[in-house]
N, CA, C and O atoms as a Maestro MAE file, in Angstrom:
{
 s_m_m2io_version
 :::
 2.0.0
}

f_m_ct {
 s_m_title
 :::
 protein
 m_atom[320] {
  # First column is atom index #
  i_m_mmod_type
  r_m_x_coord
  r_m_y_coord
  r_m_z_coord
  i_m_residue_number
  s_m_chain_name
  s_m_pdb_residue_name
  s_m_pdb_atom_name
  i_m_atomic_number
  :::
  1 25 -46.588 -35.026 56.425 1 A "MET " " N  " 7
  2 3 -47.538 -34.858 57.089 1 A "MET " " CA " 6
  3 2 -47.643 -33.696 57.193 1 A "MET " " C  " 6
  4 15 -46.575 -33.129 56.963 1 A "MET " " O  " 8
  5 25 -48.527 -32.980 57.462 2 A "LYS " " N  " 7
  6 3 -49.359 -31.904 57.195 2 A "LYS " " CA " 6
  7 2 -49.505 -31.914 58.945 2 A "LYS " " C  " 6
  8 15 -49.943 -32.817 59.659 2 A "LYS " " O  " 8
  9 25 -48.829 -30.225 59.430 3 A "THR " " N  " 7
  10 3 -49.011 -30.648 61.374 3 A "THR " " CA " 6
  11 2 -50.023 -28.636 61.517 3 A "THR " " C  " 6
  12 15 -49.798 -27.541 61.002 3 A "THR " " O  " 8
  13 25 -50.901 -29.082 62.328 4 A "VAL " " N  " 7
  14 3 -51.389 -27.897 62.718 4 A "VAL " " CA " 6
  15 2 -51.728 -27.924 64.472 4 A "VAL " " C  " 6
  16 15 -51.617 -29.033 64.994 4 A "VAL " " O  " 8
  17 25 -52.055 -26.978 65.208 5 A "GLN " " N  " 7
  18 3 -52.030 -26.454 66.042 5 A "GLN " " CA " 6
  19 2 -53.578 -26.888 66.565 5 A "GLN " " C  " 6
  20 15 -54.391 -27.258 65.718 5 A "GLN " " O  " 8
  21 25 -53.875 -26.841 67.695 6 A "LEU " " N  " 7
  22 3 -55.053 -27.847 68.057 6 A "LEU " " CA " 6
  23 2 -55.722 -26.915 67.736 6 A "LEU " " C  " 6
  24 15 -56.414 -27.101 66.735 6 A "LEU " " O  " 8
  25 25 -55.819 -25.450 68.463 7 A "ARG " " N  " 7
  26 3 -57.049 -24.562 67.654 7 A "ARG " " CA " 6
  27 2 -57.419 -24.382 66.440 7 A "ARG " " C  " 6
  28 15 -58.547 -24.019 66.107 7 A "ARG " " O  " 8
  29 25 -56.579 -24.599 65.763 8 A "GLU " " N  " 7
  30 3 -56.615 -24.845 64.007 8 A "GLU " " CA " 6
  31 2 -57.741 -25.653 63.592 8 A "GLU " " C  " 6
  32 15 -58.635 -25.538 62.754 8 A "GLU " " O  " 8
  33 25 -57.251 -26.881 64.835 9 A "ALA " " N  " 7
  34 3 -57.788 -28.206 64.314 9 A "ALA " " CA " 6
  35 2 -59.097 -28.351 64.814 9 A "ALA " " C  " 6
  36 15 -59.797 -29.199 64.260 9 A "ALA " " O  " 8
  37 25 -59.559 -27.725 65.709 10 A "LYS " " N  " 7
  38 3 -60.997 -27.635 66.364 10 A "LYS " " CA " 6
  39 2 -61.891 -27.335 65.086 10 A "LYS " " C  " 6
  40 15 -62.845 -27.971 64.638 10 A "LYS " " O  " 8
  41 25 -61.205 -26.011 64.579 11 A "ALA " " N  " 7
  42 3 -61.796 -25.208 63.633 11 A "ALA " " CA " 6
  43 2 -62.264 -26.229 62.074 11 A "ALA " " C  " 6
  44 15 -63.256 -26.139 61.352 11 A "ALA " " O  " 8
  45 25 -61.275 -26.994 62.021 12 A "ARG " " N  " 7
  46 3 -61.508 -27.580 60.511 12 A "ARG " " CA " 6
  47 2 -61.405 -28.295 60.043 12 A "ARG " " C  " 6
  48 15 -61.102 -28.552 58.878 12 A "ARG " " O  " 8
  49 25 -61.912 -29.395 61.825 13 A "LEU " " N  " 7
  50 3 -62.113 -31.397 61.941 13 A "LEU " " CA " 6
  51 2 -62.760 -31.669 61.017 13 A "LEU " " C  " 6
  52 15 -62.658 -32.861 60.729 13 A "LEU " " O  " 8
  53 25 -63.675 -30.877 60.122 14 A "SER " " N  " 7
  54 3 -64.714 -31.867 59.349 14 A "SER " " CA " 6
  55 2 -63.041 -32.013 57.730 14 A "SER " " C  " 6
  56 15 -62.583 -32.926 57.042 14 A "SER " " O  " 8
  57 25 -62.858 -31.000 57.839 15 A "ALA " " N  " 7
  58 3 -61.490 -30.645 56.305 15 A "ALA " " CA " 6
  59 2 -60.566 -31.726 57.105 15 A "ALA " " C  " 6
  60 15 -60.646 -32.760 56.442 15 A "ALA " " O  " 8
  61 25 -59.644 -31.971 58.342 16 A "LEU " " N  " 7
  62 3 -58.723 -32.547 58.110 16 A "LEU " " CA " 6
  63 2 -59.487 -34.358 58.477 16 A "LEU " " C  " 6
  64 15 -58.753 -35.342 58.396 16 A "LEU " " O  " 8
  65 25 -60.578 -34.456 58.754 17 A "VAL " " N  " 7
  66 3 -61.215 -35.934 58.731 17 A "VAL " " CA " 6
  67 2 -61.304 -36.378 57.485 17 A "VAL " " C  " 6
  68 15 -61.140 -37.580 57.275 17 A "VAL " " O  " 8
  69 25 -61.570 -35.521 56.472 18 A "GLU " " N  " 7
  70 3 -61.903 -35.905 55.159 18 A "GLU " " CA " 6
  71 2 -60.632 -35.789 54.715 18 A "GLU " " C  " 6
  72 15 -60.496 -36.464 53.694 18 A "GLU " " O  " 8
  73 25 -59.398 -35.092 55.113 19 A "ALA " " N  " 7
  74 3 -58.248 -35.459 54.230 19 A "ALA " " CA " 6
  75 2 -57.722 -36.644 54.477 19 A "ALA " " C  " 6
  76 15 -57.282 -37.412 53.622 19 A "ALA " " O  " 8
  77 25 -57.767 -36.896 56.130 20 A "ALA " " N  " 7
  78 3 -57.252 -37.949 56.175 20 A "ALA " " CA " 6
  79 2 -58.159 -39.626 55.849 20 A "ALA " " C  " 6
  80 15 -57.703 -40.705 56.226 20 A "ALA " " O  " 8
  81 25 -59.101 -39.506 55.305 21 A "GLY " " N  " 7
  82 3 -59.856 -40.346 54.547 21 A "GLY " " CA " 6
  83 2 -58.908 -40.330 53.247 21 A "GLY " " C  " 6
  84 15 -58.275 -41.373 53.086 21 A "GLY " " O  " 8
  85 25 -58.730 -39.433 52.404 22 A "ASN " " N  " 7
  86 3 -58.253 -38.754 51.797 22 A "ASN " " CA " 6
  87 2 -56.291 -39.924 51.501 22 A "ASN " " C  " 6
  88 15 -55.503 -40.007 50.558 22 A "ASN " " O  " 8
  89 25 -56.327 -40.310 52.374 23 A "GLY " " N  " 7
  90 3 -54.836 -40.518 52.906 23 A "GLY " " CA " 6
  91 2 -53.731 -39.422 52.801 23 A "GLY " " C  " 6
  92 15 -52.666 -39.402 52.183 23 A "GLY " " O  " 8
  93 25 -54.168 -38.779 53.378 24 A "LYS " " N  " 7
  94 3 -53.059 -37.378 54.123 24 A "LYS " " CA " 6
  95 2 -53.795 -37.110 55.074 24 A "LYS " " C  " 6
  96 15 -54.901 -36.578 55.174 24 A "LYS " " O  " 8
  97 25 -52.634 -37.789 56.189 25 A "PRO " " N  " 7
  98 3 -52.568 -37.920 57.615 25 A "PRO " " CA " 6
  99 2 -52.077 -36.398 58.282 25 A "PRO " " C  " 6
  100 15 -51.100 -35.883 57.739 25 A "PRO " " O  " 8
  101 25 -52.674 -35.708 59.363 26 A "THR " " N  " 7
  102 3 -52.361 -34.773 59.983 26 A "THR " " CA " 6
  103 2 -51.806 -34.498 61.483 26 A "THR " " C  " 6
  104 15 -52.725 -34.749 62.263 26 A "THR " " O  " 8
  105 25 -51.197 -34.277 61.844 27 A "THR " " N  " 7
  106 3 -50.452 -33.910 63.326 27 A "THR " " CA " 6
  107 2 -51.018 -32.599 63.964 27 A "THR " " C  " 6
  108 15 -51.178 -31.463 63.517 27 A "THR " " O  " 8
  109 25 -51.236 -33.118 65.043 28 A "ILE " " N  " 7
  110 3 -52.167 -31.737 65.930 28 A "ILE " " CA " 6
  111 2 -51.088 -31.747 67.030 28 A "ILE " " C  " 6
  112 15 -50.724 -32.739 67.660 28 A "ILE " " O  " 8
  113 25 -50.472 -30.040 67.207 29 A "THR " " N  " 7
  114 3 -49.537 -30.485 67.956 29 A "THR " " CA " 6
  115 2 -50.339 -29.539 69.036 29 A "THR " " C  " 6
  116 15 -51.439 -29.106 68.694 29 A "THR " " O  " 8
  117 25 -49.720 -29.150 70.563 30 A "ARG " " N  " 7
  118 3 -50.510 -28.795 71.717 30 A "ARG " " CA " 6
  119 2 -49.271 -27.867 72.118 30 A "ARG " " C  " 6
  120 15 -48.286 -28.604 72.172 30 A "ARG " " O  " 8
  121 25 -48.929 -26.582 72.414 31 A "HIS " " N  " 7
  122 3 -47.989 -26.025 73.098 31 A "HIS " " CA " 6
  123 2 -46.576 -26.113 72.032 31 A "HIS " " C  " 6
  124 15 -45.454 -25.802 72.433 31 A "HIS " " O  " 8
  125 25 -46.830 -26.544 70.759 32 A "GLY " " N  " 7
  126 3 -45.731 -26.515 69.808 32 A "GLY " " CA " 6
  127 2 -44.768 -27.837 69.880 32 A "GLY " " C  " 6
  128 15 -43.592 -27.983 69.548 32 A "GLY " " O  " 8
  129 25 -46.026 -29.032 70.624 33 A "LYS " " N  " 7
  130 3 -45.884 -30.487 70.421 33 A "LYS " " CA " 6
  131 2 -46.546 -30.687 70.283 33 A "LYS " " C  " 6
  132 15 -47.653 -30.206 70.528 33 A "LYS " " O  " 8
  133 25 -45.782 -32.556 69.219 34 A "PRO " " N  " 7
  134 3 -46.942 -32.988 68.739 34 A "PRO " " CA " 6
  135 2 -47.926 -33.966 70.043 34 A "PRO " " C  " 6
  136 15 -47.370 -34.238 71.107 34 A "PRO " " O  " 8
  137 25 -49.164 -34.341 69.816 35 A "ALA " " N  " 7
  138 3 -50.117 -34.753 70.763 35 A "ALA " " CA " 6
  139 2 -51.104 -35.343 70.337 35 A "ALA " " C  " 6
  140 15 -51.904 -35.803 71.150 35 A "ALA " " O  " 8
  141 25 -51.316 -35.492 68.955 36 A "ALA " " N  " 7
  142 3 -52.547 -36.550 68.358 36 A "ALA " " CA " 6
  143 2 -52.156 -36.538 66.781 36 A "ALA " " C  " 6
  144 15 -51.196 -35.957 66.276 36 A "ALA " " O  " 8
  145 25 -52.856 -37.098 66.321 37 A "ALA " " N  " 7
  146 3 -52.836 -37.492 64.985 37 A "ALA " " CA " 6
  147 2 -53.911 -38.007 64.542 37 A "ALA " " C  " 6
  148 15 -54.449 -38.999 65.033 37 A "ALA " " O  " 8
  149 25 -54.371 -37.291 63.445 38 A "ILE " " N  " 7
  150 3 -55.589 -38.281 62.385 38 A "ILE " " CA " 6
  151 2 -55.352 -38.568 61.081 38 A "ILE " " C  " 6
  152 15 -55.129 -37.832 60.120 38 A "ILE " " O  " 8
  153 25 -55.446 -39.938 61.206 39 A "VAL " " N  " 7
  154 3 -55.249 -40.893 60.141 39 A "VAL " " CA " 6
  155 2 -56.596 -41.632 59.763 39 A "VAL " " C  " 6
  156 15 -57.532 -41.781 60.549 39 A "VAL " " O  " 8
  157 25 -56.573 -41.999 58.674 40 A "SER " " N  " 7
  158 3 -57.607 -42.919 57.983 40 A "SER " " CA " 6
  159 2 -57.990 -43.934 59.200 40 A "SER " " C  " 6
  160 15 -57.561 -43.843 60.351 40 A "SER " " O  " 8
  161 25 -58.929 -44.963 58.677 41 A "VAL " " N  " 7
  162 3 -59.028 -46.156 59.394 41 A "VAL " " CA " 6
  163 2 -58.448 -46.949 58.913 41 A "VAL " " C  " 6
  164 15 -58.386 -48.018 59.520 41 A "VAL " " O  " 8
  165 25 -57.870 -46.845 57.832 42 A "GLU " " N  " 7
  166 3 -57.164 -48.260 57.236 42 A "GLU " " CA " 6
  167 2 -56.101 -47.914 57.948 42 A "GLU " " C  " 6
  168 15 -56.002 -48.691 58.897 42 A "GLU " " O  " 8
  169 25 -55.085 -46.955 57.942 43 A "GLU " " N  " 7
  170 3 -53.817 -46.527 58.617 43 A "GLU " " CA " 6
  171 2 -53.808 -47.129 60.013 43 A "GLU " " C  " 6
  172 15 -52.789 -47.603 60.515 43 A "GLU " " O  " 8
  173 25 -54.943 -47.088 60.591 44 A "LEU " " N  " 7
  174 3 -55.236 -47.336 62.418 44 A "LEU " " CA " 6
  175 2 -55.103 -48.465 62.006 44 A "LEU " " C  " 6
  176 15 -53.907 -48.543 61.724 44 A "LEU " " O  " 8
  177 25 -55.535 -49.323 61.807 45 A "GLN " " N  " 7
  178 3 -56.018 -51.057 61.531 45 A "GLN " " CA " 6
  179 2 -54.497 -51.405 61.021 45 A "GLN " " C  " 6
  180 15 -54.004 -52.417 61.518 45 A "GLN " " O  " 8
  181 25 -53.922 -50.872 60.340 46 A "LYS " " N  " 7
  182 3 -52.458 -51.498 60.277 46 A "LYS " " CA " 6
  183 2 -51.579 -51.543 61.410 46 A "LYS " " C  " 6
  184 15 -50.866 -52.481 61.767 46 A "LYS " " O  " 8
  185 25 -51.780 -49.911 62.160 47 A "LEU " " N  " 7
  186 3 -51.144 -49.759 63.610 47 A "LEU " " CA " 6
  187 2 -51.629 -51.147 64.967 47 A "LEU " " C  " 6
  188 15 -51.017 -51.819 65.798 47 A "LEU " " O  " 8
  189 25 -53.096 -50.987 64.496 48 A "TYR " " N  " 7
  190 3 -53.819 -51.617 65.854 48 A "TYR " " CA " 6
  191 2 -54.186 -52.869 64.989 48 A "TYR " " C  " 6
  192 15 -53.837 -52.409 63.902 48 A "TYR " " O  " 8
  193 25 -54.517 -53.777 64.782 49 A "PRO " " N  " 7
  194 3 -54.954 -54.575 64.188 49 A "PRO " " CA " 6
  195 2 -55.523 -55.405 64.686 49 A "PRO " " C  " 6
  196 15 -54.862 -56.350 65.115 49 A "PRO " " O  " 8
  197 25 -57.485 -55.417 64.898 50 A "VAL " " N  " 7
  198 3 -57.883 -56.349 65.457 50 A "VAL " " CA " 6
  199 2 -58.438 -57.985 65.129 50 A "VAL " " C  " 6
  200 15 -58.998 -58.539 64.183 50 A "VAL " " O  " 8
  201 25 -57.963 -58.372 66.416 51 A "LYS " " N  " 7
  202 3 -58.062 -59.843 66.293 51 A "LYS " " CA " 6
  203 2 -59.801 -60.408 66.878 51 A "LYS " " C  " 6
  204 15 -60.277 -60.389 68.014 51 A "LYS " " O  " 8
  205 25 -60.299 -60.794 65.792 52 A "ARG " " N  " 7
  206 3 -61.455 -61.674 66.171 52 A "ARG " " CA " 6
  207 2 -61.620 -62.692 66.610 52 A "ARG " " C  " 6
  208 15 -61.294 -63.565 65.806 52 A "ARG " " O  " 8
  209 25 -61.959 -63.045 67.474 53 A "ARG " " N  " 7
  210 3 -61.807 -64.519 67.861 53 A "ARG " " CA " 6
  211 2 -63.222 -65.177 67.020 53 A "ARG " " C  " 6
  212 15 -63.980 -64.451 66.377 53 A "ARG " " O  " 8
  213 25 -63.394 -66.537 67.145 54 A "ASN " " N  " 7
  214 3 -64.688 -67.286 66.738 54 A "ASN " " CA " 6
  215 2 -64.938 -67.671 68.256 54 A "ASN " " C  " 6
  216 15 -64.351 -67.636 69.338 54 A "ASN " " O  " 8
  217 25 -65.949 -67.994 67.797 55 A "PHE " " N  " 7
  218 3 -67.482 -68.585 68.963 55 A "PHE " " CA " 6
  219 2 -66.226 -69.679 69.799 55 A "PHE " " C  " 6
  220 15 -65.577 -69.438 70.817 55 A "PHE " " O  " 8
  221 25 -66.221 -70.284 69.368 56 A "GLY " " N  " 7
  222 3 -65.500 -71.503 70.210 56 A "GLY " " CA " 6
  223 2 -64.084 -71.193 71.271 56 A "GLY " " C  " 6
  224 15 -63.719 -71.853 72.243 56 A "GLY " " O  " 8
  225 25 -63.466 -69.936 70.674 57 A "GLU " " N  " 7
  226 3 -62.959 -69.147 71.177 57 A "GLU " " CA " 6
  227 2 -63.023 -68.316 72.648 57 A "GLU " " C  " 6
  228 15 -62.271 -68.250 73.620 57 A "GLU " " O  " 8
  229 25 -64.456 -67.660 72.254 58 A "PHE " " N  " 7
  230 3 -64.694 -67.180 73.201 58 A "PHE " " CA " 6
  231 2 -65.672 -67.966 74.506 58 A "PHE " " C  " 6
  232 15 -65.701 -67.550 75.665 58 A "PHE " " O  " 8
  233 25 -66.462 -69.222 73.975 59 A "LEU " " N  " 7
  234 3 -66.819 -69.669 75.038 59 A "LEU " " CA " 6
  235 2 -65.728 -70.321 76.042 59 A "LEU " " C  " 6
  236 15 -65.920 -70.497 77.245 59 A "LEU " " O  " 8
  237 25 -64.263 -70.728 75.159 60 A "LEU " " N  " 7
  238 3 -63.384 -70.912 75.890 60 A "LEU " " CA " 6
  239 2 -62.953 -70.478 76.980 60 A "LEU " " C  " 6
  240 15 -62.587 -71.241 77.874 60 A "LEU " " O  " 8
  241 25 -62.925 -69.124 77.086 61 A "THR " " N  " 7
  242 3 -62.606 -67.485 77.808 61 A "THR " " CA " 6
  243 2 -63.467 -67.659 78.806 61 A "THR " " C  " 6
  244 15 -63.250 -66.782 79.642 61 A "THR " " O  " 8
  245 25 -64.751 -68.690 79.288 62 A "TYR " " N  " 7
  246 3 -65.486 -68.307 80.204 62 A "TYR " " CA " 6
  247 2 -64.864 -68.640 81.521 62 A "TYR " " C  " 6
  248 15 -64.282 -69.680 81.831 62 A "TYR " " O  " 8
  249 25 -65.080 -67.607 82.220 63 A "PRO " " N  " 7
  250 3 -63.978 -68.052 84.028 63 A "PRO " " CA " 6
  251 2 -63.816 -69.532 84.891 63 A "PRO " " C  " 6
  252 15 -62.975 -70.156 85.538 63 A "PRO " " O  " 8
  253 25 -65.470 -69.649 84.350 64 A "GLY " " N  " 7
  254 3 -65.700 -70.807 85.616 64 A "GLY " " CA " 6
  255 2 -65.293 -72.052 84.840 64 A "GLY " " C  " 6
  256 15 -65.409 -73.075 85.513 64 A "GLY " " O  " 8
  257 25 -64.846 -72.233 83.600 65 A "GLY " " N  " 7
  258 3 -64.905 -73.299 82.844 65 A "GLY " " CA " 6
  259 2 -65.987 -73.561 82.864 65 A "GLY " " C  " 6
  260 15 -66.911 -73.067 83.510 65 A "GLY " " O  " 8
  261 25 -65.945 -74.852 81.722 66 A "ILE " " N  " 7
  262 3 -67.461 -75.677 80.991 66 A "ILE " " CA " 6
  263 2 -66.997 -77.001 81.050 66 A "ILE " " C  " 6
  264 15 -65.954 -77.411 80.541 66 A "ILE " " O  " 8
  265 25 -68.184 -77.945 81.980 67 A "GLU " " N  " 7
  266 3 -67.955 -79.114 82.248 67 A "GLU " " CA " 6
  267 2 -69.529 -79.215 81.644 67 A "GLU " " C  " 6
  268 15 -70.594 -78.752 82.051 67 A "GLU " " O  " 8
  269 25 -69.054 -80.292 80.127 68 A "LEU " " N  " 7
  270 3 -70.871 -80.564 79.803 68 A "LEU " " CA " 6
  271 2 -70.588 -82.394 79.514 68 A "LEU " " C  " 6
  272 15 -69.510 -82.912 79.225 68 A "LEU " " O  " 8
  273 25 -71.755 -83.000 79.679 69 A "GLU " " N  " 7
  274 3 -71.775 -84.327 79.953 69 A "GLU " " CA " 6
  275 2 -72.908 -84.903 78.471 69 A "GLU " " C  " 6
  276 15 -74.082 -84.888 78.841 69 A "GLU " " O  " 8
  277 25 -72.847 -85.082 77.895 70 A "ARG " " N  " 7
  278 3 -73.580 -86.019 77.437 70 A "ARG " " CA " 6
  279 2 -74.584 -86.607 77.591 70 A "ARG " " C  " 6
  280 15 -74.547 -87.024 78.749 70 A "ARG " " O  " 8
  281 25 -75.612 -86.950 77.061 71 A "ASP " " N  " 7
  282 3 -77.149 -87.381 77.541 71 A "ASP " " CA " 6
  283 2 -76.673 -88.914 76.848 71 A "ASP " " C  " 6
  284 15 -75.985 -88.763 75.838 71 A "ASP " " O  " 8
  285 25 -76.842 -89.848 77.101 72 A "ALA " " N  " 7
  286 3 -76.101 -90.991 77.138 72 A "ALA " " CA " 6
  287 2 -77.935 -92.205 76.344 72 A "ALA " " C  " 6
  288 15 -77.989 -93.288 75.760 72 A "ALA " " O  " 8
  289 25 -78.659 -91.546 76.639 73 A "SER " " N  " 7
  290 3 -80.163 -92.135 76.562 73 A "SER " " CA " 6
  291 2 -80.437 -91.904 74.637 73 A "SER " " C  " 6
  292 15 -80.006 -90.931 74.018 73 A "SER " " O  " 8
  293 25 -81.129 -92.904 74.093 74 A "PRO " " N  " 7
  294 3 -81.323 -92.976 72.622 74 A "PRO " " CA " 6
  295 2 -82.108 -91.864 72.188 74 A "PRO " " C  " 6
  296 15 -82.810 -91.267 73.004 74 A "PRO " " O  " 8
  297 25 -82.058 -91.487 70.857 75 A "SER " " N  " 7
  298 3 -82.995 -90.288 70.579 75 A "SER " " CA " 6
  299 2 -84.530 -90.845 70.711 75 A "SER " " C  " 6
  300 15 -85.073 -91.669 71.447 75 A "SER " " O  " 8
  301 25 -84.862 -90.202 69.900 76 A "ARG " " N  " 7
  302 3 -86.453 -90.339 69.648 76 A "ARG " " CA " 6
  303 2 -86.760 -91.133 68.167 76 A "ARG " " C  " 6
  304 15 -86.312 -90.837 67.059 76 A "ARG " " O  " 8
  305 25 -87.573 -92.115 68.497 77 A "ASP " " N  " 7
  306 3 -88.116 -92.413 67.086 77 A "ASP " " CA " 6
  307 2 -88.654 -91.783 66.212 77 A "ASP " " C  " 6
  308 15 -89.652 -91.243 66.691 77 A "ASP " " O  " 8
  309 25 -88.470 -91.432 64.618 78 A "VAL " " N  " 7
  310 3 -89.225 -90.787 64.016 78 A "VAL " " CA " 6
  311 2 -89.941 -92.010 62.687 78 A "VAL " " C  " 6
  312 15 -89.667 -93.210 62.682 78 A "VAL " " O  " 8
  313 25 -90.515 -91.584 62.054 79 A "ASP " " N  " 7
  314 3 -91.638 -92.170 61.348 79 A "ASP " " CA " 6
  315 2 -91.168 -91.144 60.509 79 A "ASP " " C  " 6
  316 15 -91.261 -89.971 60.870 79 A "ASP " " O  " 8
  317 25 -90.414 -91.622 58.863 80 A "LEU " " N  " 7
  318 3 -90.634 -90.950 57.634 80 A "LEU " " CA " 6
  319 2 -91.108 -91.399 57.056 80 A "LEU " " C  " 6
  320 15 -91.361 -90.913 55.954 80 A "LEU " " O  " 8
  :::
 }
 m_bond[319] {
  # First column is bond index #
  i_m_from
  i_m_to
  i_m_order
  :::
  1 1 2 1
  2 2 3 1
  3 3 4 2
  4 3 5 1
  5 5 6 1
  6 6 7 1
  7 7 8 2
  8 7 9 1
  9 9 10 1
  10 10 11 1
  11 11 12 2
  12 11 13 1
  13 13 14 1
  14 14 15 1
  15 15 16 2
  16 15 17 1
  17 17 18 1
  18 18 19 1
  19 19 20 2
  20 19 21 1
  21 21 22 1
  22 22 23 1
  23 23 24 2
  24 23 25 1
  25 25 26 1
  26 26 27 1
  27 27 28 2
  28 27 29 1
  29 29 30 1
  30 30 31 1
  31 31 32 2
  32 31 33 1
  33 33 34 1
  34 34 35 1
  35 35 36 2
  36 35 37 1
  37 37 38 1
  38 38 39 1
  39 39 40 2
  40 39 41 1
  41 41 42 1
  42 42 43 1
  43 43 44 2
  44 43 45 1
  45 45 46 1
  46 46 47 1
  47 47 48 2
  48 47 49 1
  49 49 50 1
  50 50 51 1
  51 51 52 2
  52 51 53 1
  53 53 54 1
  54 54 55 1
  55 55 56 2
  56 55 57 1
  57 57 58 1
  58 58 59 1
  59 59 60 2
  60 59 61 1
  61 61 62 1
  62 62 63 1
  63 63 64 2
  64 63 65 1
  65 65 66 1
  66 66 67 1
  67 67 68 2
  68 67 69 1
  69 69 70 1
  70 70 71 1
  71 71 72 2
  72 71 73 1
  73 73 74 1
  74 74 75 1
  75 75 76 2
  76 75 77 1
  77 77 78 1
  78 78 79 1
  79 79 80 2
  80 79 81 1
  81 81 82 1
  82 82 83 1
  83 83 84 2
  84 83 85 1
  85 85 86 1
  86 86 87 1
  87 87 88 2
  88 87 89 1
  89 89 90 1
  90 90 91 1
  91 91 92 2
  92 91 93 1
  93 93 94 1
  94 94 95 1
  95 95 96 2
  96 95 97 1
  97 97 98 1
  98 98 99 1
  99 99 100 2
  100 99 101 1
  101 101 102 1
  102 102 103 1
  103 103 104 2
  104 103 105 1
  105 105 106 1
  106 106 107 1
  107 107 108 2
  108 107 109 1
  109 109 110 1
  110 110 111 1
  111 111 112 2
  112 111 113 1
  113 113 114 1
  114 114 115 1
  115 115 116 2
  116 115 117 1
  117 117 118 1
  118 118 119 1
  119 119 120 2
  120 119 121 1
  121 121 122 1
  122 122 123 1
  123 123 124 2
  124 123 125 1
  125 125 126 1
  126 126 127 1
  127 127 128 2
  128 127 129 1
  129 129 130 1
  130 130 131 1
  131 131 132 2
  132 131 133 1
  133 133 134 1
  134 134 135 1
  135 135 136 2
  136 135 137 1
  137 137 138 1
  138 138 139 1
  139 139 140 2
  140 139 141 1
  141 141 142 1
  142 142 143 1
  143 143 144 2
  144 143 145 1
  145 145 146 1
  146 146 147 1
  147 147 148 2
  148 147 149 1
  149 149 150 1
  150 150 151 1
  151 151 152 2
  152 151 153 1
  153 153 154 1
  154 154 155 1
  155 155 156 2
  156 155 157 1
  157 157 158 1
  158 158 159 1
  159 159 160 2
  160 159 161 1
  161 161 162 1
  162 162 163 1
  163 163 164 2
  164 163 165 1
  165 165 166 1
  166 166 167 1
  167 167 168 2
  168 167 169 1
  169 169 170 1
  170 170 171 1
  171 171 172 2
  172 171 173 1
  173 173 174 1
  174 174 175 1
  175 175 176 2
  176 175 177 1
  177 177 178 1
  178 178 179 1
  179 179 180 2
  180 179 181 1
  181 181 182 1
  182 182 183 1
  183 183 184 2
  184 183 185 1
  185 185 186 1
  186 186 187 1
  187 187 188 2
  188 187 189 1
  189 189 190 1
  190 190 191 1
  191 191 192 2
  192 191 193 1
  193 193 194 1
  194 194 195 1
  195 195 196 2
  196 195 197 1
  197 197 198 1
  198 198 199 1
  199 199 200 2
  200 199 201 1
  201 201 202 1
  202 202 203 1
  203 203 204 2
  204 203 205 1
  205 205 206 1
  206 206 207 1
  207 207 208 2
  208 207 209 1
  209 209 210 1
  210 210 211 1
  211 211 212 2
  212 211 213 1
  213 213 214 1
  214 214 215 1
  215 215 216 2
  216 215 217 1
  217 217 218 1
  218 218 219 1
  219 219 220 2
  220 219 221 1
  221 221 222 1
  222 222 223 1
  223 223 224 2
  224 223 225 1
  225 225 226 1
  226 226 227 1
  227 227 228 2
  228 227 229 1
  229 229 230 1
  230 230 231 1
  231 231 232 2
  232 231 233 1
  233 233 234 1
  234 234 235 1
  235 235 236 2
  236 235 237 1
  237 237 238 1
  238 238 239 1
  239 239 240 2
  240 239 241 1
  241 241 242 1
  242 242 243 1
  243 243 244 2
  244 243 245 1
  245 245 246 1
  246 246 247 1
  247 247 248 2
  248 247 249 1
  249 249 250 1
  250 250 251 1
  251 251 252 2
  252 251 253 1
  253 253 254 1
  254 254 255 1
  255 255 256 2
  256 255 257 1
  257 257 258 1
  258 258 259 1
  259 259 260 2
  260 259 261 1
  261 261 262 1
  262 262 263 1
  263 263 264 2
  264 263 265 1
  265 265 266 1
  266 266 267 1
  267 267 268 2
  268 267 269 1
  269 269 270 1
  270 270 271 1
  271 271 272 2
  272 271 273 1
  273 273 274 1
  274 274 275 1
  275 275 276 2
  276 275 277 1
  277 277 278 1
  278 278 279 1
  279 279 280 2
  280 279 281 1
  281 281 282 1
  282 282 283 1
  283 283 284 2
  284 283 285 1
  285 285 286 1
  286 286 287 1
  287 287 288 2
  288 287 289 1
  289 289 290 1
  290 290 291 1
  291 291 292 2
  292 291 293 1
  293 293 294 1
  294 294 295 1
  295 295 296 2
  296 295 297 1
  297 297 298 1
  298 298 299 1
  299 299 300 2
  300 299 301 1
  301 301 302 1
  302 302 303 1
  303 303 304 2
  304 303 305 1
  305 305 306 1
  306 306 307 1
  307 307 308 2
  308 307 309 1
  309 309 310 1
  310 310 311 1
  311 311 312 2
  312 311 313 1
  313 313 314 1
  314 314 315 1
  315 315 316 2
  316 315 317 1
  317 317 318 1
  318 318 319 1
  319 319 320 2
  :::
 }
}
């Protein structure tokens, strides 16, 4: 993994982002200590997977709870 100082990273950000997209991550240092890293989105998603909820799970998170009552009246007649 390549290491660059923050000053150099600011000047070459576009090139570093392109390199990360090609699978070559870069560590950015500040005052000689690692401070950040530029990695591809694929690598980022491996480290921090995104859990997507379905619509039913989303509705169940409603803070007030949901109580639904079914209308017992018969449905309307339809002539086909």
